[in-house]
MIKE-407495 format. One line per 5 residues: number of its first residue (from 1); their letters; for each residue x, y, z negated of N, C-alpha, C. Coordinates in nm, 4 decimals, decimal comma, padded with zeros to 6 digits, m for minus. Last residue first. Layout:
N
NUM	A	X Y Z X Y Z X Y Z; ...
END
This chain:
136
136	XXXXX	01,7458 m01,1543 m01,9009 01,7418 m01,2815 m01,9752 01,8693 m01,3600 m01,9549; 01,8130 m00,9414 m01,7283 01,7910 m00,9187 m01,8714 01,7975 m01,0474 m01,9527; 01,9958 m00,8081 m01,4545 01,9319 m00,9221 m01,5198 01,9220 m00,8968 m01,6700; 01,9258 m00,4845 m01,3232 02,0177 m00,5788 m01,3865 01,9378 m00,6892 m01,4548; 01,7471 m00,2993 m01,2389 01,8292 m00,3640 m01,1356 01,9319 m00,4603 m01,1940
131	XXXXX	01,4272 m00,3347 m01,4032 01,5524 m00,2676 m01,3728 01,6290 m00,3467 m01,2687; 01,1590 m00,3361 m01,6419 01,2142 m00,3647 m01,5104 01,3409 m00,2843 m01,4902; 00,9438 m00,4890 m01,8921 01,0447 m00,3939 m01,8464 01,0916 m00,4293 m01,7072; 00,6447 m00,5166 m02,0484 00,7225 m00,5689 m01,9372 00,8169 m00,4585 m01,8908; 00,6217 m00,5227 m02,4092 00,5953 m00,4644 m02,2767 00,6859 m00,5264 m02,1708
126	XXXXX	00,5190 m00,8031 m02,6046 00,6225 m00,7062 m02,5690 00,5900 m00,6476 m02,4319; 00,3529 m01,0126 m02,6825 00,3088 m00,8747 m02,7024 00,4168 m00,7700 m02,6783; 00,6113 m01,2511 m02,7227 00,4693 m01,2177 m02,7244 00,4472 m01,0695 m02,7529; 00,9052 m01,1922 m02,5196 00,8272 m01,2477 m02,6284 00,6840 m01,2024 m02,6270; 01,0214 m01,0045 m02,3366 01,0976 m01,0826 m02,4343 01,0109 m01,1242 m02,5510
121	XXXXX	00,9956 m00,9807 m01,9862 00,9355 m00,9561 m02,1164 01,0048 m01,0494 m02,2143; 01,0989 m00,8298 m01,6754 01,1091 m00,9250 m01,7859 01,0205 m00,8838 m01,9017; 01,2210 m00,8000 m01,3449 01,1187 m00,7623 m01,4425 01,1209 m00,8690 m01,5506; 01,4613 m00,6707 m01,1190 01,4244 m00,7704 m01,2182 01,3112 m00,7124 m01,3026; 01,5540 m00,6040 m00,7789 01,4835 m00,5697 m00,9023 01,4533 m00,6913 m00,9882
116	XXXXX	01,6427 m00,6458 m00,5260 01,7419 m00,5985 m00,6237 01,6809 m00,5742 m00,7608; 01,4216 m00,9044 m00,4653 01,5162 m00,8104 m00,4048 01,6256 m00,7740 m00,5037; 01,3048 m01,0013 m00,7717 01,2614 m00,9730 m00,6344 01,3578 m00,8706 m00,5756; 01,2769 m01,2139 m01,0406 01,3741 m01,1393 m00,9610 01,3224 m01,1260 m00,8179; 01,1544 m01,2354 m01,3748 01,1371 m01,2615 m01,2317 01,2295 m01,1682 m01,1550
111	XXXXX	01,1594 m01,3837 m01,7028 01,2104 m01,2881 m01,6050 01,1775 m01,3328 m01,4635; 01,1173 m01,4104 m02,0459 01,0628 m01,4486 m01,9159 01,1028 m01,3415 m01,8159; 01,2116 m01,5319 m02,3452 01,2472 m01,4308 m02,2463 01,2035 m01,4847 m02,1101; 01,0414 m01,5667 m02,6612 01,0935 m01,6195 m02,5354 01,1410 m01,5021 m02,4514; 00,9631 m01,6494 m03,0064 00,9789 m01,5619 m02,8906 01,0369 m01,6366 m02,7706
106	XXXXX	00,9313 m01,8346 m03,2167 00,8590 m01,7070 m03,2213 00,8697 m01,6213 m03,0952; 01,0817 m02,0653 m03,1838 00,9481 m02,0771 m03,2424 00,8667 m01,9484 m03,2322; 01,2346 m02,0105 m02,8610 01,2393 m02,0545 m03,0002 01,0971 m02,0567 m03,0542; 01,4164 m01,9631 m02,5655 01,2939 m02,0165 m02,6261 01,3205 m02,0556 m02,7709; 01,5869 m01,8389 m02,3820 01,5850 m01,7954 m02,5228 01,4573 m01,8406 m02,5940
101	XXXXX	01,3939 m01,8335 m02,0731 01,5092 m01,8669 m02,1566 01,4887 m01,8138 m02,2982; 01,2975 m01,8672 m01,7538 01,2407 m01,8735 m01,8881 01,3534 m01,9203 m01,9784; 01,2971 m01,7067 m01,4507 01,3833 m01,7578 m01,5566 01,3039 m01,7537 m01,6865; 01,2182 m01,7269 m01,1009 01,1788 m01,7119 m01,2414 01,2850 m01,7694 m01,3341; 01,2959 m01,7956 m00,8477 01,3168 m01,6567 m00,8893 01,2902 m01,6358 m01,0377
96	XXXXX	01,2155 m02,0535 m00,8001 01,3573 m02,0315 m00,8278 01,3868 m01,8877 m00,8708; 00,9475 m02,0444 m00,7261 00,9820 m02,0823 m00,8637 01,1276 m02,0521 m00,8976; 00,8858 m02,0060 m00,4642 00,9066 m01,8861 m00,5461 00,9536 m01,9192 m00,6875; 00,8632 m02,2646 m00,3644 00,9479 m02,1692 m00,2922 00,9748 m02,0431 m00,3738; 00,6791 m02,3972 m00,5251 00,8210 m02,4281 m00,5399 00,9113 m02,3266 m00,4708
91	XXXXX	00,4272 m02,1622 m00,6471 00,4764 m02,2724 m00,5647 00,6286 m02,2863 m00,5774; 00,2200 m02,1096 m00,9089 00,3496 m02,0671 m00,8561 00,4047 m02,1840 m00,7759; m00,0274 m02,0991 m01,0850 m00,0199 m02,1032 m00,9389 00,1096 m02,0406 m00,8881; m00,0763 m02,3075 m01,3500 m00,0064 m02,1863 m01,3095 00,0210 m02,1948 m01,1602; m00,2228 m02,4952 m01,4936 m00,2612 m02,4603 m01,3573 m00,2009 m02,3267 m01,3146
86	XXXXX	m00,1205 m02,5886 m01,7274 m00,2056 m02,4696 m01,7338 m00,2414 m02,4143 m01,5961; 00,0375 m02,8151 m01,6804 m00,0593 m02,8166 m01,7904 m00,1586 m02,7009 m01,7870; 00,1962 m02,7516 m01,4502 00,1195 m02,8763 m01,4594 00,0084 m02,8695 m01,5639; 00,3100 m02,5012 m01,4996 00,2338 m02,5253 m01,3760 00,1448 m02,6476 m01,3888; 00,4369 m02,5440 m01,7434 00,3296 m02,4442 m01,7349 00,2456 m02,4629 m01,6090
81	XXXXX	00,6274 m02,7344 m01,6655 00,5261 m02,7669 m01,7660 00,4082 m02,6714 m01,7574; 00,7790 m02,5785 m01,4843 00,7115 m02,7013 m01,4400 00,6006 m02,7406 m01,5361; 00,8793 m02,3820 m01,6504 00,7891 m02,3434 m01,5426 00,7125 m02,4644 m01,4906; 00,8661 m02,4882 m01,9944 00,9346 m02,4697 m01,8668 00,8320 m02,4317 m01,7610; 00,8705 m02,4870 m02,3108 00,7859 m02,4219 m02,2107 00,8687 m02,3960 m02,0854
76	XXXXX	01,0373 m02,5790 m02,5060 00,9823 m02,6778 m02,4137 00,8923 m02,6173 m02,3067; 00,9469 m02,3505 m02,7501 01,0465 m02,4484 m02,7095 00,9787 m02,5545 m02,6223; 00,7545 m02,1996 m02,8582 00,7803 m02,1779 m02,7156 00,8824 m02,2767 m02,6620; 00,5019 m02,3331 m03,0760 00,6405 m02,2994 m03,0447 00,6510 m02,2733 m02,8955; 00,2496 m02,4400 m03,1003 00,3011 m02,3546 m03,2093 00,4497 m02,3257 m03,1955
71	XXXXX	00,1161 m02,5723 m02,8972 00,2348 m02,6362 m02,9542 00,2954 m02,5600 m03,0725; m00,1077 m02,4211 m02,8179 m00,1202 m02,5661 m02,8362 m00,0045 m02,6281 m02,9117; m00,0135 m02,1600 m02,8088 m00,1357 m02,1899 m02,8833 m00,1523 m02,3386 m02,9103; 00,1999 m02,1812 m02,6312 00,2271 m02,1553 m02,7725 00,1047 m02,1885 m02,8583; 00,0525 m02,2174 m02,3952 00,1450 m02,3215 m02,4397 00,1738 m02,3042 m02,5890
66	XXXXX	m00,0743 m01,9700 m02,3797 m00,1559 m02,0902 m02,4023 m00,0688 m02,2063 m02,4506; 00,1515 m01,8164 m02,3247 00,0750 m01,7905 m02,4470 m00,0130 m01,9102 m02,4814; 00,2187 m01,9142 m02,0770 00,3131 m01,9369 m02,1867 00,2467 m01,9087 m02,3222; m00,0082 m01,8281 m01,9345 00,0236 m01,9707 m01,9438 00,1186 m01,9985 m02,0596; 00,0019 m01,5453 m01,9549 m00,1100 m01,6207 m02,0141 m00,0812 m01,7706 m02,0298
61	XXXXX	00,2612 m01,4922 m01,8196 00,2402 m01,4668 m01,9622 00,1188 m01,5424 m02,0190; 00,2602 m01,5185 m01,5431 00,3081 m01,6312 m01,6241 00,2734 m01,6148 m01,7719; 00,1687 m01,2737 m01,4446 00,1008 m01,3972 m01,4054 00,1374 m01,5128 m01,4971; 00,3528 m01,0855 m01,5296 00,2175 m01,0840 m01,5884 00,1405 m01,2113 m01,5560; 00,5578 m01,1491 m01,3513 00,5760 m01,1779 m01,4944 00,4402 m01,1810 m01,5638
56	XXXXX	00,4409 m01,0539 m01,1154 00,4733 m01,1960 m01,1280 00,4945 m01,2356 m01,2735; 00,4273 m00,7815 m01,1672 00,3026 m00,8571 m01,1503 00,3283 m01,0065 m01,1651; 00,7021 m00,7215 m01,1684 00,6215 m00,7039 m01,2901 00,4921 m00,7832 m01,2815; 00,7629 m00,7766 m00,8989 00,8284 m00,8532 m01,0057 00,7504 m00,8416 m01,1364; 00,6066 m00,5806 m00,7730 00,5788 m00,7231 m00,7494 00,6407 m00,8081 m00,8595
51	XXXXX	00,7307 m00,3453 m00,8641 00,5897 m00,3707 m00,8960 00,5547 m00,5179 m00,8775; 00,9869 m00,3736 m00,7514 00,9705 m00,3642 m00,8960 00,8273 m00,3972 m00,9368; 00,9245 m00,3686 m00,4778 00,9868 m00,4876 m00,5370 00,9708 m00,4885 m00,6885; 00,8240 m00,1042 m00,4602 00,7374 m00,2180 m00,4304 00,7936 m00,3465 m00,4912; 01,0483 00,0476 m00,5185 00,9314 00,0563 m00,6069 00,8382 m00,0624 m00,5838
46	XXXXX	01,2063 m00,0306 m00,2953 01,2510 m00,0556 m00,4332 01,1353 m00,0518 m00,5314; 01,0572 00,0639 m00,0810 01,0763 m00,0804 m00,0956 01,1242 m00,1158 m00,2360; 01,0743 00,3431 m00,1302 00,9449 00,2749 m00,1301 00,9619 00,1252 m00,1496; 01,3436 00,3965 m00,0959 01,2811 00,4191 m00,2258 01,1487 00,3462 m00,2381; 01,3661 00,3366 00,1778 01,4426 00,2592 00,0796 01,3844 00,2758 m00,0601
41	XXXXX	01,1971 00,5336 00,2877 01,1663 00,3915 00,3044 01,2398 00,3082 00,2000; 01,3342 00,7702 00,2230 01,1989 00,7475 00,1717 01,1623 00,5997 00,1786; 01,5660 00,7346 00,3716 01,5739 00,7446 00,2258 01,4377 00,7175 00,1632; 01,4541 00,7327 00,6332 01,5308 00,6174 00,5828 01,5379 00,6196 00,4308; 01,3350 00,9867 00,6553 01,2521 00,8667 00,6636 01,3255 00,7462 00,6051
36	XXXXX	01,5631 01,1501 00,6405 01,4558 01,1631 00,5413 01,3699 01,0375 00,5391; 01,7027 01,0662 00,8700 01,7628 01,0499 00,7371 01,6569 01,0581 00,6279; 01,5249 01,1459 01,0718 01,5556 01,0028 01,0540 01,6160 00,9778 00,9161; 01,5387 01,4264 01,0384 01,4121 01,3549 01,0175 01,4344 01,2051 00,9960; 01,8075 01,4698 01,1085 01,7602 01,5026 00,9734 01,6300 01,4294 00,9435
31	XXXXX	01,8011 01,3898 01,3809 01,8872 01,3217 01,2830 01,8430 01,3463 01,1399; 01,6282 01,5810 01,4896 01,5893 01,4391 01,4918 01,6725 01,3602 01,3906; 01,7903 01,8087 01,4504 01,6581 01,7989 01,3860 01,6118 01,6544 01,3811; 02,0090 01,7449 01,6162 02,0288 01,7635 01,4715 01,8963 01,7498 01,3978; 01,8821 01,7405 01,8672 01,9466 01,6189 01,8165 01,9677 01,6282 01,6653
26	XXXXX	01,8017 02,0097 01,8888 01,7014 01,9028 01,8875 01,7611 01,7740 01,8307; 02,0526 02,1333 01,8940 01,9588 02,1641 01,7865 01,8531 02,0556 01,7762; 02,1569 02,0299 02,1350 02,2206 01,9965 02,0076 02,1287 02,0244 01,8891; 01,9820 02,1502 02,3201 01,9863 02,0041 02,3075 02,0500 01,9621 02,1752; 02,0505 02,4199 02,2813 01,9137 02,3733 02,2556 01,9090 02,2222 02,2375
21	XXXXX	02,3176 02,4145 02,3637 02,2842 02,4515 02,2265 02,1439 02,4029 02,1917; 02,2965 02,3572 02,6366 02,3625 02,2617 02,5481 02,3281 02,2901 02,4016; 01,9677 02,4399 02,7578 02,1098 02,4662 02,7372 02,1660 02,3621 02,6412; 01,7449 02,2930 02,9889 01,7821 02,3231 02,8525 01,9314 02,3516 02,8458; 01,5882 02,4440 03,2809 01,6436 02,3346 03,2029 01,6814 02,3827 03,0644
16	XXXXX	01,6361 02,6137 03,5902 01,5454 02,5698 03,4851 01,6112 02,4532 03,4120; 01,7590 02,8965 03,7490 01,7882 02,7631 03,6988 01,6926 02,7312 03,5853; 01,6167 03,0578 04,0307 01,6389 03,0539 03,8872 01,6662 02,9107 03,8426; 01,5465 03,0237 04,2935 01,6880 03,0430 04,2639 01,7177 03,0405 04,1156; 01,2734 03,0155 04,2896 01,3442 02,8921 04,3221 01,4918 02,9035 04,2890
11	XXXXX	01,2095 03,2836 04,2415 01,1805 03,1825 04,1394 01,2558 03,0527 04,1647; 01,2965 03,3923 04,4866 01,3554 03,4409 04,3621 01,3337 03,3382 04,2507; 01,1341 03,2610 04,6693 01,2773 03,2379 04,6751 01,3465 03,2840 04,5466; 00,8863 03,3639 04,5973 00,9113 03,2207 04,5806 01,0601 03,1903 04,5841; 00,9177 03,6308 04,6729 00,9018 03,5976 04,5311 00,9296 03,4503 04,5055
6	XXXXX	00,9302 03,5974 04,9499 01,0458 03,6532 04,8788 01,0384 03,6209 04,7301; 00,6816 03,5092 05,0139 00,7933 03,4187 05,0343 00,9161 03,4673 04,9599; 00,4444 03,6065 04,7646 00,5127 03,6241 04,8924 00,6303 03,5282 04,8990; 00,1555 03,4672 04,6323 00,2972 03,4970 04,6174 00,3596 03,5119 04,7548; m00,1635 03,6058 04,5751 m00,0738 03,5259 04,6562 00,0704 03,5673 04,6317
1	X	m00,4403 03,5832 04,3779 m00,3108 03,6424 04,3954 m00,2208 03,5499 04,4741
END
């Protein structure tokens, strides 16, 4: 099929492109998608920080339990002592996030802080809790 010169002139005279309304609709759709991704990302990082803080608390619990087994008290169980006596693998750069407090003969409070999240346990055989506020 061949196009005649007249048909080519008719097609050439037509304006091609997007209208302002079409461009605005595309911009709104892109904005909504970016908002969904941003909210999803923020929720993901919060859950990840909470999970890491809980895992860090679980790492220290065996060392503090071993300390109690040898000394029959939690008094004196510092992070430095636990690292030296029980080969607790926490380096100095992360040690400042941990808190060991409320030490007595029967219980302790152990906490780790990552981002906006805290994870803690308050003694032997207690579950590990987490939240955005300090507990110990």
